[in-house]
ROLO-26946 format. One record per residue (C-alpha): z, y, x; residue in one letter. Coordinates in steps of 0.2 Angstrom, whole numbers, plus 5000, padded with zeros to 4 digits. Layout:
N
((Z, Y, X), 'A')
...
// end
This chain:
590
((5265, 4909, 4935), 'M')
((5254, 4914, 4920), 'P')
((5238, 4923, 4923), 'H')
((5236, 4940, 4908), 'L')
((5220, 4941, 4898), 'S')
((5215, 4945, 4882), 'A')
((5223, 4926, 4878), 'D')
((5239, 4929, 4886), 'T')
((5250, 4942, 4878), 'P')
((5256, 4954, 4891), 'P')
((5272, 4959, 4899), 'T')
((5271, 4976, 4896), 'Q')
((5263, 4984, 4879), 'P')
((5244, 4988, 4878), 'L')
((5237, 5005, 4884), 'P')
((5234, 5010, 4865), 'D')
((5253, 5005, 4862), 'A')
((5261, 5016, 4875), 'I')
((5276, 5026, 4866), 'E')
((5272, 5046, 4863), 'P')
((5287, 5049, 4874), 'T')
((5283, 5038, 4888), 'L')
((5265, 5044, 4888), 'A')
((5271, 5062, 4889), 'H')
((5281, 5059, 4902), 'S')
((5268, 5049, 4913), 'V')
((5255, 5062, 4910), 'L')
((5266, 5079, 4914), 'Q')
((5266, 5070, 4932), 'Q')
((5248, 5069, 4933), 'F')
((5234, 5079, 4933), 'D')
((5221, 5072, 4924), 'I')
((5207, 5086, 4927), 'S')
((5198, 5078, 4938), 'P')
((5195, 5061, 4928), 'F')
((5187, 5073, 4914), 'L')
((5179, 5081, 4928), 'D')
((5171, 5067, 4935), 'M')
((5168, 5059, 4916), 'M')
((5156, 5074, 4913), 'L')
((5148, 5072, 4929), 'N')
((5147, 5052, 4925), 'V')
((5136, 5058, 4909), 'A')
((5125, 5071, 4918), 'Q')
((5121, 5058, 4932), 'E')
((5102, 5050, 4931), 'R')
((5103, 5037, 4943), 'T')
((5111, 5023, 4946), 'V')
((5117, 5025, 4964), 'E')
((5125, 5043, 4960), 'G')
((5134, 5033, 4946), 'L')
((5141, 5020, 4959), 'L')
((5143, 5037, 4972), 'E')
((5156, 5042, 4957), 'L')
((5165, 5025, 4957), 'T')
((5172, 5029, 4972), 'H')
((5182, 5043, 4963), 'R')
((5190, 5033, 4949), 'V')
((5193, 5017, 4961), 'N')
((5204, 5029, 4975), 'R')
((5221, 5030, 4968), 'G')
((5239, 5030, 4970), 'T')
((5245, 5013, 4977), 'H')
((5226, 5007, 4975), 'V')
((5220, 4997, 4989), 'M')
((5200, 4996, 4985), 'C')
((5193, 4996, 4969), 'G')
((5174, 4988, 4967), 'C')
((5158, 4987, 4953), 'I')
((5149, 4969, 4953), 'W')
((5133, 4970, 4943), 'F')
((5124, 4954, 4934), 'M')
((5109, 4947, 4943), 'D')
((5098, 4935, 4943), 'T')
((5100, 4924, 4958), 'P')
((5084, 4923, 4969), 'P')
((5075, 4905, 4969), 'P')
((5077, 4890, 4981), 'A')
((5062, 4891, 4992), 'A')
((5049, 4883, 4984), 'G')
((5058, 4884, 4969), 'A')
((5052, 4893, 4952), 'A')
((5061, 4910, 4946), 'S')
((5075, 4908, 4938), 'A')
((5076, 4912, 4920), 'P')
((5079, 4929, 4915), 'T')
((5085, 4927, 4896), 'S')
((5103, 4925, 4891), 'G')
((5117, 4926, 4901), 'P')
((5126, 4911, 4906), 'G')
((5135, 4898, 4920), 'E')
((5121, 4896, 4931), 'G')
((5109, 4907, 4925), 'E')
((5117, 4923, 4932), 'H')
((5127, 4929, 4945), 'I')
((5137, 4944, 4949), 'L')
((5132, 4955, 4962), 'R')
((5144, 4966, 4974), 'L')
((5137, 4983, 4972), 'M')
((5150, 4994, 4980), 'T')
((5169, 4995, 4985), 'V')
((5178, 5010, 4988), 'A')
((5196, 5008, 4999), 'G')
((5202, 5001, 5014), 'H')
((5202, 4981, 5019), 'T')
((5206, 4970, 5033), 'A')
((5191, 4960, 5028), 'T')
((5177, 4968, 5019), 'P')
((5176, 4961, 5001), 'V')
((5158, 4955, 5002), 'R')
((5168, 4942, 5015), 'D')
((5181, 4936, 5002), 'W')
((5180, 4918, 4999), 'R')
((5180, 4910, 4981), 'H')
((5176, 4891, 4977), 'A')
((5157, 4892, 4977), 'E')
((5154, 4907, 4992), 'G')
((5159, 4921, 4993), 'T')
((5164, 4938, 4982), 'Y')
((5147, 4945, 4988), 'A')
((5138, 4935, 4972), 'M')
((5148, 4930, 4958), 'V')
((5147, 4914, 4948), 'P')
((5152, 4917, 4929), 'L')
((5162, 4900, 4931), 'S')
((5173, 4911, 4946), 'E')
((5192, 4913, 4937), 'P')
((5193, 4932, 4942), 'L')
((5178, 4943, 4940), 'V')
((5167, 4932, 4935), 'G')
((5179, 4927, 4917), 'Q')
((5179, 4946, 4914), 'V')
((5160, 4944, 4913), 'A')
((5160, 4928, 4903), 'S')
((5172, 4932, 4891), 'R')
((5168, 4951, 4889), 'G')
((5189, 4956, 4889), 'E')
((5198, 4964, 4902), 'P')
((5212, 4954, 4913), 'T')
((5225, 4961, 4924), 'W')
((5240, 4955, 4932), 'A')
((5257, 4968, 4936), 'A')
((5264, 4957, 4952), 'S')
((5260, 4941, 4959), 'P')
((5271, 4932, 4947), 'D')
((5258, 4934, 4935), 'D')
((5243, 4928, 4943), 'W')
((5240, 4912, 4955), 'P')
((5235, 4923, 4971), 'R')
((5219, 4915, 4980), 'P')
((5220, 4916, 4999), 'A')
((5211, 4933, 5002), 'W')
((5223, 4941, 4991), 'A')
((5240, 4934, 5000), 'V')
((5231, 4938, 5018), 'A')
((5226, 4956, 5013), 'E')
((5244, 4958, 5003), 'S')
((5236, 4963, 4986), 'I')
((5252, 4962, 4973), 'H')
((5240, 4966, 4957), 'A')
((5224, 4970, 4952), 'Y')
((5215, 4974, 4933), 'A')
((5198, 4970, 4929), 'A')
((5187, 4976, 4916), 'Y')
((5169, 4973, 4909), 'P')
((5156, 4984, 4909), 'L')
((5144, 4980, 4893), 'Q')
((5136, 4991, 4880), 'F')
((5131, 4985, 4865), 'K')
((5134, 4969, 4867), 'G')
((5124, 4967, 4885), 'N')
((5136, 4964, 4900), 'M')
((5132, 4974, 4915), 'I')
((5143, 4968, 4926), 'G')
((5163, 4973, 4931), 'V')
((5174, 4984, 4937), 'M')
((5190, 4979, 4947), 'A')
((5205, 4988, 4955), 'V')
((5217, 4982, 4967), 'F')
((5236, 4987, 4971), 'Y')
((5245, 4985, 4986), 'D')
((5262, 4983, 4980), 'R')
((5269, 4975, 4964), 'P')
((5266, 4985, 4949), 'M')
((5283, 4985, 4940), 'R')
((5295, 4994, 4936), 'G')
((5296, 5013, 4940), 'V')
((5276, 5008, 4944), 'L')
((5272, 5000, 4926), 'A')
((5270, 5016, 4919), 'D')
((5259, 5020, 4932), 'L')
((5246, 5004, 4931), 'M')
((5249, 5009, 4911), 'L')
((5240, 5026, 4914), 'L')
((5227, 5018, 4926), 'H')
((5222, 5003, 4914), 'R')
((5219, 5015, 4900), 'K')
((5209, 5027, 4909), 'M')
((5198, 5016, 4919), 'H')
((5195, 5007, 4901), 'K')
((5188, 5022, 4896), 'I')
((5180, 5026, 4912), 'F')
((5171, 5009, 4912), 'A')
((5165, 5010, 4896), 'D')
((5156, 5026, 4899), 'S')
((5150, 5018, 4916), 'L')
((5141, 5005, 4906), 'S')
((5131, 5017, 4895), 'A')
((5127, 5028, 4909), 'A')
((5122, 5013, 4921), 'V')
((5108, 5008, 4904), 'V')
((5103, 5025, 4903), 'N')
((5100, 5028, 4921), 'A')
((5090, 5011, 4921), 'R')
((5080, 5017, 4907), 'S')
((5076, 5034, 4915), 'F')
((5070, 5025, 4932), 'E')
((5060, 5013, 4922), 'E')
((5052, 5030, 4913), 'I')
((5049, 5038, 4931), 'Q')
((5044, 5021, 4937), 'H')
((5030, 5018, 4924), 'L')
((5025, 5037, 4926), 'R')
((5023, 5037, 4946), 'R')
((5013, 5019, 4940), 'A')
((5002, 5030, 4929), 'L')
((4999, 5042, 4941), 'E')
((4993, 5030, 4954), 'L')
((4981, 5020, 4940), 'E')
((4976, 5038, 4936), 'N')
((4972, 5043, 4953), 'E')
((4962, 5026, 4956), 'H')
((4954, 5031, 4939), 'L')
((4948, 5048, 4945), 'R')
((4942, 5041, 4962), 'G')
((4931, 5028, 4951), 'E')
((4924, 5043, 4942), 'V')
((4919, 5054, 4957), 'R')
((4911, 5038, 4962), 'R')
((4901, 5036, 4948), 'A')
((4894, 5052, 4950), 'R')
((4891, 5049, 4967), 'A')
((4874, 5043, 4971), 'P')
((4881, 5024, 4974), 'H')
((4866, 5012, 4970), 'S')
((4859, 5002, 4983), 'I')
((4843, 5007, 4988), 'V')
((4830, 4997, 4998), 'G')
((4822, 4982, 4995), 'D')
((4817, 4975, 5013), 'S')
((4818, 4958, 5017), 'P')
((4833, 4960, 5028), 'P')
((4841, 4969, 5014), 'L')
((4836, 4958, 4999), 'R')
((4844, 4941, 5007), 'R')
((4860, 4949, 5007), 'A')
((4861, 4955, 4989), 'L')
((4854, 4939, 4985), 'D')
((4870, 4933, 4992), 'Q')
((4879, 4946, 4982), 'V')
((4870, 4941, 4965), 'D')
((4876, 4922, 4970), 'M')
((4895, 4923, 4973), 'V')
((4898, 4939, 4963), 'A')
((4898, 4930, 4947), 'P')
((4914, 4919, 4955), 'T')
((4932, 4921, 4961), 'D')
((4927, 4916, 4977), 'A')
((4935, 4929, 4992), 'T')
((4921, 4938, 5002), 'V')
((4918, 4944, 5019), 'L')
((4909, 4957, 5020), 'L')
((4901, 4958, 5040), 'L')
((4891, 4974, 5048), 'G')
((4891, 4987, 5057), 'E')
((4900, 5004, 5053), 'S')
((4890, 5013, 5039), 'G')
((4879, 4998, 5033), 'T')
((4888, 5001, 5013), 'G')
((4900, 4987, 5014), 'K')
((4910, 4997, 5000), 'E')
((4893, 4999, 4990), 'L')
((4893, 4981, 4992), 'V')
((4911, 4977, 4986), 'A')
((4909, 4990, 4971), 'Q')
((4893, 4978, 4968), 'A')
((4903, 4963, 4969), 'I')
((4917, 4968, 4957), 'H')
((4903, 4977, 4945), 'D')
((4894, 4958, 4943), 'R')
((4912, 4948, 4941), 'S')
((4923, 4944, 4928), 'Q')
((4935, 4955, 4933), 'R')
((4923, 4970, 4930), 'A')
((4934, 4977, 4915), 'A')
((4949, 4976, 4928), 'A')
((4953, 4989, 4942), 'P')
((4942, 4988, 4960), 'L')
((4957, 4995, 4973), 'V')
((4951, 4999, 4992), 'R')
((4963, 4998, 5007), 'V')
((4959, 5006, 5024), 'N')
((4969, 4993, 5035), 'C')
((4966, 5006, 5048), 'S')
((4974, 5021, 5039), 'A')
((4989, 5011, 5037), 'I')
((5004, 5014, 5049), 'P')
((5011, 4998, 5057), 'R')
((5030, 5003, 5052), 'E')
((5022, 5004, 5032), 'L')
((5010, 4991, 5031), 'F')
((5021, 4982, 5018), 'E')
((5026, 4996, 5006), 'S')
((5007, 5000, 5006), 'E')
((5003, 4982, 5001), 'F')
((5018, 4976, 4992), 'F')
((5028, 4990, 4987), 'G')
((5044, 4997, 4989), 'H')
((5062, 4999, 4977), 'V')
((5068, 5016, 4977), 'K')
((5082, 5015, 4994), 'G')
((5074, 5001, 5003), 'A')
((5071, 5014, 5018), 'F')
((5074, 5030, 5023), 'T')
((5062, 5040, 5012), 'G')
((5061, 5029, 4999), 'A')
((5064, 5039, 4986), 'L')
((5058, 5032, 4972), 'R')
((5050, 5014, 4967), 'D')
((5031, 5011, 4973), 'R')
((5017, 4998, 4966), 'L')
((5009, 4991, 4980), 'G')
((4991, 4990, 4981), 'R')
((4992, 4970, 4977), 'F')
((5002, 4974, 4960), 'Q')
((4989, 4988, 4955), 'L')
((4972, 4977, 4958), 'A')
((4982, 4962, 4945), 'D')
((4969, 4955, 4936), 'G')
((4955, 4965, 4948), 'G')
((4951, 4966, 4963), 'T')
((4957, 4970, 4980), 'L')
((4945, 4977, 4995), 'F')
((4952, 4976, 5010), 'L')
((4941, 4988, 5022), 'D')
((4943, 4987, 5041), 'E')
((4953, 4971, 5038), 'V')
((4951, 4965, 5058), 'G')
((4963, 4981, 5059), 'E')
((4978, 4973, 5052), 'I')
((4992, 4970, 5067), 'P')
((4993, 4954, 5073), 'L')
((5011, 4952, 5069), 'E')
((5008, 4958, 5050), 'L')
((4992, 4945, 5047), 'Q')
((5005, 4933, 5042), 'G')
((5012, 4941, 5028), 'K')
((4995, 4945, 5022), 'L')
((4991, 4927, 5023), 'L')
((5005, 4923, 5010), 'R')
((5001, 4932, 4996), 'V')
((4982, 4927, 4998), 'L')
((4987, 4909, 4999), 'Q')
((5000, 4907, 4987), 'E')
((4998, 4923, 4974), 'G')
((5018, 4928, 4977), 'V')
((5026, 4944, 4987), 'F')
((5041, 4952, 4987), 'E')
((5042, 4971, 4986), 'R')
((5052, 4979, 5000), 'V')
((5069, 4981, 4997), 'G')
((5069, 4968, 4983), 'E')
((5072, 4948, 4983), 'E')
((5063, 4946, 4967), 'R')
((5047, 4937, 4969), 'S')
((5032, 4942, 4959), 'R')
((5014, 4934, 4956), 'S')
((4998, 4942, 4956), 'V')
((4981, 4936, 4953), 'D')
((4968, 4947, 4964), 'V')
((4952, 4944, 4971), 'R')
((4948, 4949, 4988), 'I')
((4935, 4956, 4996), 'I')
((4936, 4960, 5013), 'A')
((4927, 4969, 5026), 'A')
((4925, 4971, 5044), 'T')
((4913, 4978, 5057), 'N')
((4921, 4968, 5069), 'R')
((4918, 4949, 5076), 'D')
((4931, 4942, 5067), 'L')
((4926, 4925, 5079), 'R')
((4929, 4931, 5095), 'A')
((4943, 4939, 5091), 'D')
((4950, 4924, 5085), 'V')
((4947, 4917, 5102), 'E')
((4956, 4930, 5111), 'R')
((4971, 4928, 5101), 'G')
((4969, 4945, 5092), 'R')
((4966, 4936, 5074), 'F')
((4974, 4922, 5065), 'R')
((4963, 4908, 5063), 'Q')
((4971, 4903, 5044), 'D')
((4968, 4920, 5039), 'L')
((4950, 4923, 5047), 'F')
((4946, 4905, 5038), 'F')
((4953, 4911, 5023), 'R')
((4946, 4926, 5021), 'L')
((4928, 4920, 5027), 'S')
((4927, 4907, 5009), 'V')
((4909, 4916, 5007), 'F')
((4902, 4929, 5021), 'P')
((4889, 4940, 5017), 'V')
((4882, 4950, 5034), 'A')
((4874, 4967, 5028), 'L')
((4860, 4970, 5041), 'P')
((4859, 4989, 5050), 'P')
((4847, 5002, 5046), 'L')
((4835, 5000, 5062), 'R')
((4833, 4980, 5052), 'A')
((4827, 4987, 5039), 'R')
((4817, 5003, 5043), 'R')
((4806, 5001, 5028), 'D')
((4819, 5006, 5017), 'D')
((4821, 5022, 5028), 'I')
((4808, 5032, 5016), 'P')
((4817, 5025, 5000), 'L')
((4833, 5030, 5008), 'L')
((4829, 5047, 5014), 'A')
((4822, 5053, 4999), 'R')
((4835, 5048, 4988), 'H')
((4848, 5054, 4998), 'F')
((4837, 5073, 4999), 'V')
((4838, 5072, 4980), 'R')
((4855, 5068, 4979), 'A')
((4860, 5083, 4992), 'S')
((4851, 5097, 4982), 'C')
((4857, 5091, 4964), 'R')
((4875, 5094, 4974), 'R')
((4874, 5107, 4983), 'L')
((4863, 5115, 4971), 'N')
((4849, 5119, 4983), 'L')
((4828, 5118, 4980), 'P')
((4821, 5101, 4984), 'E')
((4812, 5102, 5003), 'P')
((4797, 5089, 5008), 'R')
((4797, 5077, 5021), 'I')
((4782, 5077, 5034), 'A')
((4773, 5063, 5038), 'H')
((4780, 5066, 5057), 'R')
((4796, 5068, 5049), 'Q')
((4796, 5053, 5042), 'M')
((4791, 5043, 5057), 'A')
((4804, 5050, 5065), 'E')
((4816, 5043, 5054), 'L')
((4811, 5026, 5058), 'Q')
((4812, 5028, 5076), 'A')
((4827, 5035, 5077), 'Y')
((4840, 5017, 5082), 'P')
((4853, 5026, 5069), 'W')
((4869, 5018, 5078), 'P')
((4878, 5026, 5062), 'G')
((4867, 5016, 5051), 'N')
((4864, 5024, 5032), 'V')
((4880, 5035, 5033), 'R')
((4872, 5044, 5048), 'E')
((4856, 5046, 5040), 'L')
((4864, 5052, 5023), 'Q')
((4874, 5065, 5036), 'N')
((4857, 5067, 5044), 'V')
((4849, 5072, 5027), 'I')
((4861, 5082, 5021), 'E')
((4861, 5094, 5036), 'R')
((4842, 5096, 5035), 'G')
((4842, 5100, 5016), 'V')
((4855, 5114, 5022), 'I')
((4843, 5120, 5037), 'M')
((4827, 5119, 5027), 'A')
((4816, 5133, 5032), 'E')
((4801, 5137, 5020), 'G')
((4803, 5122, 5009), 'G')
((4803, 5110, 5024), 'R')
((4817, 5099, 5028), 'L')
((4822, 5102, 5047), 'V')
((4829, 5089, 5057), 'L')
((4839, 5087, 5072), 'D')
((4841, 5071, 5079), 'L')
((4853, 5072, 5095), 'P')
((4851, 5058, 5109), 'P')
((4863, 5043, 5106), 'V')
((4867, 5028, 5116), 'C')
((4858, 5014, 5109), 'P')
((4864, 4999, 5098), 'P')
((4872, 4985, 5105), 'P')
((4864, 4969, 5105), 'S')
((4873, 4960, 5094), 'A')
((4881, 4967, 5079), 'A')
((4896, 4957, 5069), 'P')
((4895, 4941, 5059), 'G')
((4878, 4936, 5068), 'G')
((4867, 4950, 5064), 'V')
((4855, 4952, 5079), 'K')
((4850, 4968, 5085), 'A')
((4836, 4964, 5096), 'T')
((4821, 4973, 5100), 'G')
((4811, 4957, 5090), 'Q')
((4821, 4959, 5072), 'E')
((4825, 4977, 5072), 'D')
((4811, 4984, 5077), 'G')
((4817, 4993, 5092), 'A')
((4805, 4989, 5106), 'S')
((4791, 4994, 5093), 'G')
((4798, 5011, 5090), 'M')
((4783, 5025, 5094), 'H')
((4785, 5040, 5098), 'W')
((4768, 5047, 5100), 'G')
((4759, 5033, 5110), 'T')
((4771, 5028, 5120), 'R')
((4782, 5011, 5119), 'D')
((4800, 5010, 5122), 'I')
((4795, 4991, 5130), 'G')
((4783, 5003, 5141), 'D')
((4800, 5012, 5152), 'V')
((4808, 5006, 5165), 'A')
((4828, 5004, 5169), 'E')
((4821, 5020, 5178), 'S')
((4816, 5030, 5165), 'G')
((4797, 5028, 5171), 'Q')
((4784, 5022, 5159), 'P')
((4775, 5005, 5165), 'G')
((4790, 4991, 5167), 'A')
((4799, 4980, 5154), 'S')
((4814, 4980, 5143), 'A')
((4816, 4961, 5140), 'P')
((4833, 4966, 5129), 'T')
((4826, 4979, 5121), 'G')
((4840, 4989, 5125), 'I')
((4836, 5007, 5135), 'I')
((4847, 5017, 5146), 'S')
((4851, 5035, 5144), 'E')
((4841, 5039, 5159), 'A')
((4825, 5029, 5146), 'Q')
((4832, 5038, 5134), 'W')
((4830, 5058, 5141), 'R')
((4813, 5050, 5148), 'A')
((4805, 5047, 5130), 'L')
((4810, 5063, 5124), 'Q')
((4805, 5074, 5140), 'R')
((4787, 5064, 5137), 'A')
((4787, 5068, 5118), 'N')
((4792, 5086, 5122), 'I')
((4780, 5087, 5135), 'E')
((4765, 5079, 5124), 'R')
((4770, 5091, 5110), 'A')
((4768, 5105, 5121), 'L')
((4750, 5101, 5128), 'A')
((4747, 5100, 5111), 'A')
((4754, 5117, 5106), 'G')
((4745, 5124, 5122), 'G')
((4762, 5126, 5128), 'G')
((4769, 5135, 5115), 'R')
((4785, 5132, 5107), 'V')
((4785, 5143, 5093), 'H')
((4773, 5149, 5079), 'G')
((4759, 5139, 5070), 'P')
((4755, 5123, 5079), 'G')
((4765, 5125, 5091), 'G')
((4779, 5112, 5100), 'A')
((4792, 5116, 5088), 'A')
((4783, 5114, 5072), 'E')
((4774, 5096, 5079), 'L')
((4791, 5089, 5083), 'L')
((4799, 5096, 5068), 'G')
((4813, 5105, 5074), 'L')
((4819, 5123, 5076), 'P')
((4812, 5132, 5091), 'P')
((4830, 5135, 5094), 'T')
((4834, 5118, 5096), 'T')
((4818, 5114, 5106), 'L')
((4822, 5126, 5120), 'Q')
((4840, 5118, 5121), 'S')
((4831, 5101, 5123), 'R')
((4819, 5110, 5136), 'M')
((4833, 5117, 5146), 'K')
((4842, 5103, 5146), 'T')
((4826, 5092, 5151), 'L')
((4820, 5105, 5163), 'G')
((4806, 5110, 5154), 'L')
((4797, 5128, 5150), 'R')
((4787, 5133, 5139), 'G')
((4779, 5149, 5132), 'R')
// end
């Protein structure tokens, strides 16, 4: 049974050799205007998905059981193997991947079997579809006598077929094939001749359209990548204009910065440990700026702000159509940071079931975008930060031990603000100047008693809270003097993450002076005279301190709240604020 191809002359004349009278009679029976409309749609379509949808129409014809499109692709590498080469088509290097099917068959086309697998992926050595791609010429068979039908063709009652290469300017794109449910001989021979001519025209037009669509999508992809890069650059400019230098020279801060100086020039992974607001992002910026990657981007990711279902897309990117809402290709943060640094803030908030995906890319430097089988390599330095105790999370099974070890190559513990009280005057003046520049306000002065109050405050929000308090005080400034409004707060925990203790001996909590009274002289009942061995005070103790301090101010001001020398002025508070606190504490003045 001969197999009709370009090497075997067909029993019927080629489409170009259709006799005028025969062609005229066939064309009279069919309205080709829908075909012409579809060709116009092909020329106007800008997406590969849209073009594949259009093939459903051309592959639905009289006696056509189904039509299929395969695209040339590179097979995915085996586990542990290098990626397959992508240059030069040839057997063993490329495959045909089934993209779309129009029509209905008893068994799905992707489950039809050839000698090496299924028609979901077809090697170029396969004698039916594969040979069309390898030779670059169409083949067809009009009846079962013209080709050795495989088992799937017999089972599906497929009697004839025609297959066409999809190629453009010498580049093989794929194969289009149609299958008929009866022999296309006798009176049906003219119909098949017409189909072959129209399908050949469509295949050539589709090839050019696919190339154009891919080019258009690549332009869109590059445009989106440029937009994302511009977003990061604009963020860098904003941060460069903002006051971001690390201010302070206290021994605890100096020790942390010495560690930064040691690790910054290397490519080691750094884990920044410390309470919220201690300046972890600034330290990450400092490490990046002093590294050999300073010319490359520093990409920031707040892990706690990423929805669980978008974790992979945010980190690794996705291809268009990978999931509902994936309207275009998107670069992930790892790819954006390629050659630079990736800052994983709040890394302890990553869900346990997703930590393995992060561990893989950290260990191997390889990832796949969502919806894509191709592996990509990245060269990224990791700086992670957390305010959690990751060791405790590992013990509780909330954080992977192997990921913890991978991240904590070089841990740096940042001290809380209450452990570096000597830096508070420098920070306060720095934030006053910065706030006034940003808000275009005159610079107020900070009274000595106000500075003492700032140094006595426990600062549960650390430097970030101090900055907010100063900015609020600049806005509320009265008579050229800063106004402080420090609300009562719960004391900080006895130990901060990463082994940075917050005991009274280290951070001065037992030596916070409000007038002449010491926190250590206040018992749990809120009365003076007892000891607080752990350096922790309760809410009742805190209120007792406030009450005693306001009582002393009232006594010094002769019971007056308002006016010069009054309690409000002595405390550095607005009179209305002091009156509100006095009402809460049950105190009266005049």
